[in-house]
N, C-alpha and C positions, 0 to 999 in steps of 0.2 A: 536789203529792207524787205524779213520772210515777216509777211501782218501777217498767214496762218495761223503762226507759235504765238503772233500777238490776241488776239482773235479771240484766240482760245484761252489765252489764259483772262482774257475781261470776262469771257462770257463765262466760263468758273467760277472764279468770284462775283458774278451775278449771282446764280447759281447758288451758290452757297450761301450771297444774304438772303434770296429770297427763303433757303430748306431755314434760316434763323431767323425770318422775321412770321411765321407763321407762331400763330396768335400760338401758345398752350394748349388752350381744351381746343382744336382743333387734329391736332397732333393725336392718330391713328392709335389704339388701346391694343396693342397686338403682346402674345407673353414676352415677344420678344427684348419692347423696347419694359418689359418691366421686369429687365433683368440692372441689376444695379449696375452704375455707374455708367450703364448704356451708351448713355451721351457723349460721354470723353469715350468714347473709341467711336462715334463718328464723328465728333471733333476730330481727332487726332485721323481722321480716313478722309475729312475734306481741308486736313489741310496738308497733310501727308500727300494729296497728288496733286496740290498749288502747288509744293511745295518741288515735286517734281519737273510739272513745265511749266517753272519760272527758271529753274538751271538751263531745259531746251535749249528757250530763248537765251539767256543770258554769255552761255556756251556760244551760242550760233551767234547772236547779236550783236560780241561784245570780245575786245583780243583778252577779258579778265584774268587774271591766272583766277585757280580754283579756291582759292579763301577769301577774295573781295568777290565773288559770287554767291558763297557762303556769307559770309559779315549782310552783304544790300537785299536773300531770300531772308534773314532769320527778321531782319529791322521790320522789312515791308508783307511778311508774315503777327512778327509783334505788335506789329502798329493797325493791321486792317484785322489781327483774331481780337487788339482791344477797342474797336471801334464796334464790334460788333453787340462784345461782351457791354458797352458805355450802352450802345443803346436798344439793345433787350434788356438792361436793368432800369431806364431813362421813360424809353418809348414805346416802345412794341406794347401789347397787350398780353398778357399773362407770362411772363420771358422772363427771366430773374438773368442777373447778368454774375458769372460765377469765374474769379480766381482760379479753379482748377478747368476750368474750358477753356483759359484762357495761353493753361501751362497745362496743357492737349494739346491746342492747335501749335501752342514752340514747339513741344514732341515730337509731332507728324513733320513740320519742316525739318529738325535736325534731321531725326527720319529718312525724310527726301533728299536731304543731302551727303549723310553716311549710303546711301544707297544707289543716288545716283549715275554712279559709274559702270560698279555690277548692272545694273535696269540693262543702263545703253547699251555696257556689252550683250544679255542676255538675249536682247532686240535683234544687234544685228548680225550678233550666230542666227539666230531665224531664219529673217529675214532673204539670208543669201544662203538658205536651203531650196536644198527642191521639197513642192515643187512654189514656193513662195517666189525666187529669183524669178519669175521669169513673171511671175504679175505685181507689175507698179503703181497699182493699187495701193497693196497695203504699204511700201513705202514712202506712200505720199499721204497715208494719214496718224501713218503710226510717227 
């Protein structure tokens, strides 16, 4: 079992939890954040990365077909995104749950599933080129 991938997923889930639990009053006030629906892009991006990480781990750890991996990933993302929205609505200070945030979470997961094969191919092509093919450090972290 490759525990590096497992811990990467756990760490990313913790990062998402921390970012989503920051009180609304403590969020920085920058022009970038004042873009309409910027928070939806953030949710999409966080769960896109989570989907990529989960797909990488499931592809290596299991021998399931791609469609089963996709279903598992979407269920995990929908559950975790829903849990975050529930906690924001009911427990986190100055935060509110939003169905559109959950939709952005799930959409990020869908795009991760669609893009994973292409992104993995591009990563493999890059790491087989000079000078990267001589540096094993890159293969271990990516």
